[in-house]
KOLFIVEX-196965 format. One line per 8 residues: for each residue x, y, z of C-alpha. Coordinates in Angstrom, 1 decimal. Layout:
X Y Z | ...
END
This chain:
7.5 -30.1 -81.1 | 8.9 -27.3 -79.2 | 6.4 -24.6 -78.3 | 5.3 -22.4 -75.8 | 2.3 -23.7 -72.7 | 0.7 -21.8 -70.4 | 0.3 -24.8 -67.4 | -3.5 -24.8 -66.2
-2.8 -27.4 -63.4 | -0.4 -29.7 -62.0 | 0.4 -32.7 -59.8 | 2.9 -34.3 -59.1 | 4.2 -35.2 -62.2 | 1.8 -34.9 -64.6 | 0.8 -31.6 -66.2 | -2.1 -29.5 -68.2
-1.4 -27.0 -70.5 | -2.9 -25.4 -72.9 | -1.8 -24.4 -76.0 | -3.4 -22.5 -79.3 | -7.1 -22.6 -77.6 | -6.5 -26.8 -76.7 | -5.3 -28.3 -73.4 | -2.7 -31.2 -73.5
-2.7 -33.7 -69.9 | 1.4 -35.0 -70.1 | 3.5 -36.5 -68.1 | 7.2 -35.0 -66.6 | 9.8 -37.1 -65.0 | 11.1 -34.5 -63.7 | 8.0 -32.0 -62.5 | 8.0 -28.2 -62.8
9.4 -25.4 -60.3 | 6.3 -23.6 -62.6 | 2.9 -22.1 -61.2 | -0.3 -22.4 -62.3 | 0.0 -19.7 -65.7 | 2.6 -20.0 -66.1 | 4.2 -19.8 -70.0 | 6.8 -22.0 -70.1
9.0 -23.7 -73.6 | 8.0 -27.2 -73.7 | 9.1 -30.6 -76.1 | 6.5 -32.5 -76.5 | 6.4 -36.2 -77.6 | 4.4 -39.1 -78.5 | 6.0 -41.7 -75.3 | 5.3 -45.7 -75.3
3.5 -48.2 -78.3 | 1.8 -45.8 -81.1 | -0.7 -47.4 -83.7 | -1.9 -46.0 -86.7 | -4.9 -46.8 -88.9 | -7.2 -44.9 -91.4 | -10.4 -42.8 -90.1 | -13.3 -41.9 -92.5
-13.0 -38.2 -92.9 | -9.9 -35.5 -92.3 | -11.4 -34.1 -88.6 | -8.0 -33.1 -87.0 | -7.5 -33.1 -82.6 | -6.8 -34.2 -79.7 | -9.6 -37.1 -77.8 | -7.5 -38.0 -74.1
-8.2 -42.4 -74.4 | -9.8 -43.5 -71.4 | -9.3 -41.7 -67.4 | -5.8 -42.5 -67.9 | -3.1 -40.1 -69.8 | -3.1 -42.3 -74.1 | -4.7 -40.1 -76.9 | -5.8 -40.6 -80.0
-5.0 -37.9 -82.5 | -6.7 -37.4 -85.7 | -5.2 -35.8 -88.1 | -3.0 -36.5 -91.9 | 1.1 -38.6 -92.2 | 2.7 -36.7 -93.9 | 5.5 -39.3 -94.5 | 8.3 -36.8 -96.5
8.0 -34.4 -93.9 | 8.0 -36.1 -90.9 | 5.1 -35.5 -88.9 | 1.0 -36.5 -88.5 | -0.9 -33.2 -89.0 | -3.7 -32.4 -86.5 | -4.6 -29.3 -84.4 | -0.6 -29.5 -83.3
2.1 -31.2 -86.0 | 3.3 -34.4 -83.9 | 7.1 -35.4 -85.2 | 6.8 -38.7 -85.8 | 10.0 -41.0 -86.0 | 11.5 -43.3 -89.3 | 10.7 -46.1 -87.3 | 6.8 -45.5 -86.6
6.7 -43.3 -90.3 | 8.6 -46.9 -91.9 | 5.5 -48.3 -90.1 | 2.9 -47.2 -90.7 | 4.6 -45.3 -94.7 | 1.3 -46.9 -96.9 | -0.9 -44.4 -94.7 | 1.3 -40.8 -97.1
-1.1 -37.8 -96.8 | -3.9 -40.4 -95.4 | -6.8 -39.2 -92.9 | -5.4 -41.5 -89.9 | -6.3 -42.1 -86.2 | -3.3 -42.6 -84.6 | -3.2 -44.3 -80.4 | -0.4 -43.4 -77.8
0.2 -44.3 -74.4 | 1.2 -40.3 -73.1 | 2.3 -36.8 -73.9 | 5.7 -37.2 -72.5 | 6.9 -33.3 -71.4 | 10.2 -32.3 -71.3 | 10.1 -28.7 -69.8 | 12.8 -26.7 -71.8
12.5 -23.1 -70.0 | 10.4 -22.1 -67.5
END
């Protein structure tokens, strides 16, 4: 997913971004030359082991899972469109969709190790 985001904080390769009123912290292996407050074009990707389970209610949101970069994403899985629809729509790869296709059109909680941030334009 490619978005426009505001740079809120930079800590080496860890960036905090704000987009659509949502704060998101992720890893950029190339860092950034942008300054705090700059608007950048960035691709946000899910990284690491992904786990998904049914959620009892549909309440889209992002939540940090502990002190690191891991997150929980609550939303609805849409296998046909290859996305997890939440406060942001996250693209899902074919392997993940195949593993969790039984949760199609259901409310879910997705666990990820981190967001990878690929800065496209500063």
